[in-house]
N, C-alpha and C positions, 0 to 999 in steps of 0.2 A: 658232379660227383665228386672228382678229386679233393675238392678245395673244401666240399662240405667234409667229407671223410677226415682232412687232416684236421678240419675245426673240431669234429669229435674227439680226434685222438687228443689234440691238445687238453681238453677240457676235462676227460677223463684219462689220462696220464696215469695217475697214482691208483686208480681202481683195476685198471690193468681191461677194462670190456664196461660195456654199454649194453641195454636194450632198446631198439626201435622201433615203433609201431606206427605202419604206413596207415593204416585205419587204429580208431580208440578201441581198447579190448573190448568195448561194449558193443560195438558196432560188430559181434560176430553174427556169421561165419564170415565174413569179409574183413575179418583181421587180418593183418600183415605184422609178422612180429621178424626180425631178424639180431642175433648177437655181434657184435663186432668184438673182435679181443685185439687188441693193440700192445701187449706186452708179449715178446717172444717165447720169454718161460712158459708161459700159460697156451700160449699155441702149440709151442712144440710137445707139450705135455698132452695135447688134445690131439695132435696127429699121430702121437706115436703109439698107442692104443688103439691098433688096426679097426676094431669092432666101433670103438666111436667115429673114428673117421670115415667111414663107410657109413654111418648116420649123416653126421654133417657134410660130407662133400657130396656125398649120390645122392641127394635127396633127390625124388623121386620127378616132382613138380618144377626143381628148379632145373632140372636138366633136360624134361619134356619143351621147358621152353627154349633153351639154349641147344637144343639141337641142332636146329638151322647153323650153328657156326662150330661146334664141334662132332658132328654127324657119328659116324664107324669108327671114334676114335678109341685109342685106349683111356683117355681122361672119362670117357662116357661107359666104359665097362665095366663089369663088377670085376673083383677080384681072382677070376678064374683060370681055366689054361688059357683062353683066346687074350687074354690081357697078359698072361707070362708069355706068350709066344711074340706079341705084336712088345712087348715092353723090352724083351732081349732085341729083337731086333732093333729096333730104335738106341738102345743104348750102346748098340753096338760102334756106333759113328762116333761117339764122342772120344777119340783118340787124342794123342798128343799132338798128330799131323793136323788132326783139324783145330785145334789149338793154333800152330803157327798160322795157319790157314784164315782162320779169324782175325788172327794180331796184323796179319800185311791185309786185308782184305779192309778191316777200321780204320787203318793209317790212312789207304787209299780214299775212304770215304770222305773224311775229315779233310784232308787235302785239297780234294777236288771240288766238294760240295757244301762243307760246313763252315769252313776257315776263310773260304770267299766273304760267305756273308757276312760273317763277323768282324772281316774287314774294313767294312764301310762304317763301324764303330768308333773305329780309330781316330782321334782327331777331332773328332764332335766334343761340342763345348757342352750338349747336355747327357745324362746319364740313360742310356736305352737299357729297357729290361729287357731279360729273356725270358720264355718260360721253358724253366727248366723240364720241367715234368714232359711237355707237350715233345721238345727237343729231342729227350731222350730215349720215347717212347718211338720217334719215329725214326733214329739213328738205329735203335735195337733190333728195328723191324727190315731196315735195311739191308743192313748189316747180314740178319739174318735169311732173310728172301738170295742173297747172293751166296752164300758158304754154306745153305743148306737144298737150294733146290735152283740156282743160275737164273736167277731171275729177280729181276730192278721193280721196286716199287713203285717208286718217285715219290715217295713220302718225302723228301728233303727240300722240294719244289719249292721257292718260294711264291709261285703260280697261282693266282685264286682260280682254281677251276669248275666249273659246274656240269651237272648234265653228265652224258656220256664221255666227258673229259675230265670227270672227277677222278683223283689218283686213287689205286685199290685201297688204300690205307687209311681216307678219306673217307670213302665210300663204307669198308668195314667199321669204322667208329659210329658212322651213323646206322649202321643195323645194331650193334652192342651197347648204344644208346636205344633203341628202339624195345631189344629185348629186356634191357634193366625196365624199362617205363611199364612191359607186360607182366615183372615180376610181384612190381608195387601195384597193381591196379585190381581193380574187382576181379574176379574170378570170369577167366571168358570175356568180358567186357572187352578187350583191346578186340573180339575177332567182328565187333561193331564198328570199329573204327578202320573205313574201307581205304581210304585215299594212305594213309599210314600204310597199313598191310600192301596194298599196290606198290607203294615204295620199298617196302623190305621184299618182295620176290623179285622184283626188280633189280634191286643189286643181289640178290643170294643168286639170282639168276647167270647172273655175268661173272659174280664168283665163281660160280661151280663151271663154267662154260672155261673159265682159264684155269683151274684148276685140272678138268678133265685134259685139258689139251696137255699140259706140262705132263701129268702121269702119262697120257697115251706114248706123248714122244718119248719119253722114258723109257715106259715098256717096249716099244716098238727097239728100241736102237739093246736092250738088254737079250729079247729074245733073238736078234739076228747074231749078238755077239755067241749066246749060246749055242747057238746053229752052226757057226763057222769053226769058232774056236771046240780044238781036242777036250779042252777042258769042262765042256761045257760055260764057259766065260765066269767062273767059279774062281779064279787064280786074278784075276785084275783087281785092282784095287776101288774099291768103292772113292768115287770123287768126293762125296757130300751125303747127306742122310738119305735124301728121296734115292741113290744107288741101292743102297741097305735095304731099302724099304721092297724094292724091287726082286732083288736075287732071290732065289731057293734056299731052302733053309738046308740042314746038314740031311735031312731027309729025303730033299728034292722037290720039295711041296713050296712055292709061291703064296706070299699074300694074297686073299681075295681082292679084286681091285676096290669095292668096295671100302675094306678097310684102309689099305692104301689112301685112297681119297679122302676117308676121314679124317688118319694121322696128318697127310700134308695141309687140307683143313685146318686141323688142329695147330700143328708145330708154327705155320704159317702168321697166327696172329699170336696164340696162347704162350706160344711158345717166350715170346718176346717181352713178354710182361714183366716176369719176374726181376729180368736183366734191367730193364728199363727203370723200375722203382728204384732198385739198388742204386745204379748210374745216376738218377734225380736225389735221391737222399745222398750221395755222396756229393754231389754240386753244391745241396745248399747248406752242409755241414761248413763244404769249404767257403763257399760266400758269408758265412756266419764266424768265421775264425780266421780272419786275413793274416794271421801269423804262418796257422797252417798250411794255408794257400802258398805262401812266399816261398816257403820251405819248401815245397809241392815243384814249384813252380822251380827254383834251383837245384831239383832234381833231374827236372827234364831237360834245362837247357845243359847239364854237364854232362848226360848221357847221349844227348844229338852232339855237343864238340867230341866227344870224344870218337864219336862214328865216324863224322868226317861228312861233307859235302855230298847231300846227294842220296845217302842211305841211311836206310829205316831201321829200326829197333824188332828183333821178334823177341818171341814169348820169352824166352830165357836173360835175354838183356833187360827186358822190363823186370 
């Protein structure tokens, strides 16, 4: 899908957008149409108009099909009171301290899991291509899992795993592919694909069981802290996004479990997408502009030389 989208972007870059039919328009009511926007200025104009954004993004059929992925999260809610409440709770976690933790975790994961894989390419007589988009997606998700929920997805593993041993990342990407397939098919036809639907349900249950375990464990920790602490646990500094979601608000109310569950599920995966795309885009530009790549490498080498052996850069230094 990504390669197809990039091909469309190259072909219609001057126009800024294009319309794609999943079926010929004369085949109504089975026709499916999608508008792809490639121009950032045009995208900004569409999204800044709240009335347009609501119609474009929260189209009922799309969110009904995507509900197994985003659940009862702020992404699927209308812009009402509950949306504002969830948005406020989520936004509170994005602090300078969180950026420092993201930086530390990112460097740690790169040094332990990514660079060793790349070192195998050194000294090779032939060029070895790297799928930048896939790498960026897996890397962003792994970092998010560590800093937002204290969970390792195992998405950077080079092992080919199947069945119950399949990584959570690969399982989710398979689910996403099924949802995209449903959105482009004749309405309700996907319900007849029993084998595919059984596979989707199995993957979804595995994901639900994991998230339920993660959320319940953190909720139990928070309730215990509230019972033992004179301040009710509200003075404790939140470690990550999940801590903010399980804590009570200023009025002493806690978000319902289904909303906590939905937002964890959403941030588990949807939260990494924009970062991954930006990173992949940056890697592509560096690969196609060797002079800029050399300049960046010189800056990185200079930074590490000034830090000294064994030391890592923080956000301010970067």
